[in-house]
N, C-alpha and C positions, 0 to 999 in steps of 0.2 A: 361199710367203713368202703369209699372209696377211694381206689388204686390209681386212675388214670392221670399221666401227667396233665397239668393246666394249662396252655394255649397261651403264651406269650403274649405284650403289644412290642417285644422289639423287634420283631420283621417289618409293622409296619414302622416305626419310627425307620430303621432301616432304608425304607424305599425313599420316605421324604427327605433325610439329609441328600441324598447327590441331588434333587429337585430344587431344593433348596440354597445347594450351592450354587448352581447352575442358576439361579435367578441371581443371587447374588453376583455373578461376574458381568451377567449380560447389563446389569444394573450400573454397575461400575465403569463394563465397554461404554454404555449408551451414554455417562455420565461427563466421560473425556473427552468423547467424539463432539458432547453438545460446548464443553472448554475449548475446547480446539478450535470448534467452528466462532464462539464469538470473541476467541481471540484474535481471529485473521479477521472477522469483522469489525473489529475498533481499530483498524487501519484508517484515522482520519483522513480528510479534506483538510488541506488548507491553502489557502491564499498567499503570497508573498508575502503580504502588505499584513495582515497575522501573523506568518509564520514568524516572520520579522519581530515583533511586538511579541512573540510568547515566547518567541529561543531563549529565554532562562528556565522557563518553565519543562520546554522540550528536550530540553537536554540531548540526549541521543537517541530519543523515542522514533520506532519508526512511526510516518505517516506519508499521505500525499500530498501535493505540494502543486497545484497551478499557478498558470501562468501563462506569459510571449515571449518565445526566444527575445531575446534584445539581438536587433541591428548590429552586427559590425563584432560580436564575439564568439563566432563559432571557432573552436580551439582542436584538430584531432591530435589525440594523445596517447602513449603505448598503448594502453588499454582502452580508450572508448574516446570520448570526445569531451571537452570544454566548452562553460559559455554560458553566456549569465542569459536570466527569467527574470520580466520582471511584470508588475503586477500594483496598478492606482500609485503609478508615481516611483515604487519602490522595488530597487534591482537588487539581487542577488549573484554570487557567481555560483555555479553549477559542477562537479566533476562527476561525470556518468558513466559509470564503466560497462562497457557490452559494445555491440554497433547500435547505433542511434537506426530507428525504423527508415526506411525510400524518404519517404516524404517528409521528413524531417528538417528544416529550414529555418530562417530569422524569419520573425513577426507571423509567426502559426503557435496555434495554443497547444498547448505540451500536458501533459499532466505525469507526473514524476514519483515514485514511490521509492522512500529510502529516508534516510535521516540528515542530521549536522553532522559534522565533524567534529573528532572529538578534542580539538585543539581549544573551542571554545568560539571559532570565528561564527560568521555568518553562510560558512559556505555549505552548502547543503551536498548529500553525498548522494549517487543516486545508481540501481542499478535493473531498475523498470521503469520504460516510459513509454507515452502510448501518445499519439500525434492525432489530430483530428483530420485524418485521412478518408477511411471509409464511411461510406454511408451507416453503419452498424452502430460505429461510437458516435458517429450526431446523433443517431435516433435514443441512443441509450446514454448518453449524456447528455441531451439538445439546454439544458437549460444551465448544466456547467458551464459549457460548449460557450454561449452566447454569453455569459458572464467574465469568463476568462478573455474574450475577443473584447469587448468594450473596458472591461478591467485593467486591460493590458497596456492600453494609451496607448499605441508604439505606431509612430507616424512609419507608413510604408514609404520602404525607400529601396535603394536595388543597387546589386552587390560590388557596381564602380565610387560606388560612396563610399564605401568600404577603403578603397584604399587609400594606402601614406600618400 
């Protein structure tokens, strides 16, 4: 009769459990990072005319709006700047929070990130503004920049023409 105790499989299972838990944590963490990346990448571009046409379906969802700064519309506000942006003959008002870039001026192509105002109007509330002033932006967004300049169809004016 054999009286030596049998070795159990429990130690092997106990060693697997931490490894499986670690794998589960890594997979959940990786899934979360992918979800976050896809969420931020889903900020869509819209031209002004497209955004106005899709106003009801866009609601207050964040998106990027491109167009040309309309002449004679720039006004400083307490927390930023208000102006009009136009594309394909459609113009909407913009309220931008924060200081605009140094090269911000009328008749310049601009890319804004934000959302339509919650009051149901076509006012666009922006908190990020990119102006086509650097060669890096021109190279990275060449197609969109050309499209905004051509689609804006804003005649060049001088600042004196804006005076009442």
